[in-house]
C-alpha positions in Angstrom: 59.5 -78.7 -88.0 58.7 -81.4 -90.6 58.7 -85.1 -90.4 61.3 -87.1 -92.4 60.1 -88.6 -95.7 58.6 -92.1 -95.6 61.2 -94.9 -96.2 61.4 -96.6 -99.5 59.5 -95.9 -102.6 56.2 -95.5 -100.9 54.8 -92.0 -100.7 52.6 -90.6 -98.1 49.9 -88.4 -99.6 49.6 -86.4 -96.4 53.3 -85.6 -96.2 54.7 -82.8 -98.1 57.8 -80.7 -97.7 55.9 -77.6 -98.6 52.9 -76.3 -96.7 49.7 -76.6 -98.7 48.5 -73.1 -97.9 50.2 -70.0 -96.6 50.2 -69.2 -92.9 47.2 -67.2 -91.8 47.7 -63.4 -91.3 47.3 -62.6 -87.5 45.9 -59.2 -88.3 42.9 -60.6 -90.2 40.1 -62.4 -88.4 37.3 -64.1 -90.4 38.2 -62.1 -93.5 38.0 -58.7 -91.7 41.0 -56.7 -90.5 41.4 -56.4 -86.7 40.9 -52.8 -85.6 44.0 -51.2 -84.0 44.2 -51.0 -80.2 43.4 -47.5 -78.7 46.4 -45.4 -78.1 47.2 -43.4 -75.0 44.6 -40.9 -73.8 45.4 -37.2 -74.1 45.2 -35.8 -70.6 44.5 -32.3 -71.9 41.6 -33.2 -74.1 38.2 -31.9 -72.8 36.1 -34.5 -70.9 33.0 -35.3 -72.8 31.2 -36.4 -69.6 31.9 -33.4 -67.6 28.8 -31.5 -66.4 28.1 -28.3 -68.2 29.5 -29.5 -71.5 26.1 -30.0 -73.0 22.8 -28.3 -72.2 20.1 -30.7 -71.0 17.5 -31.4 -73.6 13.9 -31.6 -72.5 12.1 -33.9 -75.0 8.7 -32.6 -73.9 9.5 -28.9 -74.2 6.8 -27.1 -76.1 4.6 -30.1 -76.4 1.1 -29.7 -75.1 -0.5 -32.7 -73.4 -3.6 -34.2 -75.0 -6.8 -32.7 -73.8 -7.9 -36.1 -72.2 -4.9 -36.2 -69.9 -4.5 -33.8 -66.9 -1.7 -31.3 -66.7 1.4 -32.5 -64.8 1.1 -31.8 -61.1 -2.6 -31.5 -61.3 -4.8 -33.7 -59.0 -8.5 -33.7 -59.4 -10.5 -33.1 -56.2 -10.6 -36.1 -54.0 -7.4 -37.7 -55.4 -3.9 -37.7 -54.0 -1.3 -35.5 -55.8 0.9 -37.4 -58.3 4.0 -39.0 -56.9 4.9 -42.3 -55.3 2.0 -44.6 -54.6 1.2 -45.3 -50.9 3.0 -48.2 -49.4 1.0 -51.4 -49.3 0.5 -53.0 -45.9 2.8 -56.0 -45.3 5.8 -54.5 -47.1 8.9 -53.3 -45.3 9.8 -53.8 -41.7 6.9 -54.3 -39.2 6.6 -51.7 -36.5 7.9 -52.9 -33.1 5.3 -53.1 -30.4 5.2 -50.2 -27.9 7.3 -50.9 -24.8 5.5 -51.0 -21.5 6.4 -48.0 -19.3 6.1 -50.0 -16.1 8.7 -52.5 -17.4 11.1 -49.6 -18.2 10.5 -48.1 -14.7 11.0 -51.5 -13.0 14.3 -52.1 -14.9 15.6 -48.6 -14.0 14.7 -49.0 -10.3 16.3 -52.5 -10.2 19.5 -51.1 -11.7 19.5 -48.2 -9.3 19.3 -50.8 -6.5 23.0 -51.6 -7.2 23.8 -48.3 -5.4 20.9 -47.7 -3.1 19.6 -51.3 -2.4 16.3 -49.7 -1.4 14.9 -49.4 -4.9 15.7 -53.1 -5.8 12.6 -54.7 -4.2 10.4 -51.9 -5.7 11.9 -52.7 -9.1 11.2 -56.4 -8.7 7.6 -55.8 -7.6 7.0 -53.4 -10.5 8.5 -56.1 -12.8 5.9 -58.5 -11.8 3.1 -55.9 -12.4 4.6 -55.1 -15.8 4.7 -58.8 -16.8 1.0 -59.1 -16.0 0.2 -55.9 -18.1 2.3 -57.2 -21.0 0.5 -60.5 -21.0 -2.8 -58.7 -21.1 -2.0 -55.9 -23.6 0.6 -57.5 -25.9 3.0 -54.6 -25.5 6.8 -55.1 -25.7 9.2 -55.0 -22.8 8.8 -58.6 -21.5 12.6 -59.0 -21.4 13.1 -55.8 -19.4 10.4 -56.8 -16.9 12.1 -60.2 -16.4 15.5 -58.6 -16.0 14.0 -56.2 -13.4 12.5 -59.2 -11.5 15.8 -61.1 -11.5 18.1 -58.2 -10.6 15.6 -56.8 -8.1 15.2 -60.0 -6.1 18.9 -60.9 -6.2 19.8 -57.4 -4.8 17.0 -57.7 -2.3 18.4 -61.0 -1.1 21.9 -59.4 -0.7 20.2 -56.5 1.2 18.5 -59.0 3.6 21.9 -60.8 4.1 23.7 -57.5 4.8 21.0 -56.5 7.3 21.1 -59.9 9.1 24.9 -59.6 9.2 24.7 -56.2 10.9 22.0 -57.3 13.3 24.1 -60.3 14.2 27.2 -58.2 14.7 25.3 -55.7 16.9 23.9 -58.6 19.0 27.3 -60.2 19.3 28.9 -56.9 20.3 26.3 -56.3 23.0 26.5 -59.8 24.4 30.3 -59.8 24.7 30.8 -56.3 25.9 32.1 -55.8 29.5 29.7 -53.6 31.5 32.2 -51.8 33.6 29.6 -49.5 35.2 27.9 -52.4 37.1 31.2 -53.5 38.8 31.7 -50.3 40.7 
């Protein structure tokens, strides 16, 4: 679309009915022709990346190492064989501390106390012993020891309440029973 010519006799030097240069060719970029787009891929053409198409080439085949360097795979006496260097200390994940065996036993006995109630106080006592050992040795398992103490003493408290309830029920039954043998 072009602008209308200026009114009157005055001429605008920037206005012209004809373009000053031809339109650029879209197939030419910076004076170089644009390469054509790739066409569809032939599904029956051999895959150049498939294994076995080309034999592997060993660039060192037939080359002797210099006399100053040892043969590959050779380790002089007193040296480690070639391979990965040893891992430096401080890298990777640290080893977790060894778990205290008494803490494991205390936790297991406290949990068995849910069914037997007899092992719960033993688990609680062993939990206290395990805590003392952990403080002295720096071993792991402090959480298990604390859980054994908590679960063991709670179950021991329930065991004491159940025993008191049964003793009270027996005393009440004896006190309120009718002794029919003494009335005859």
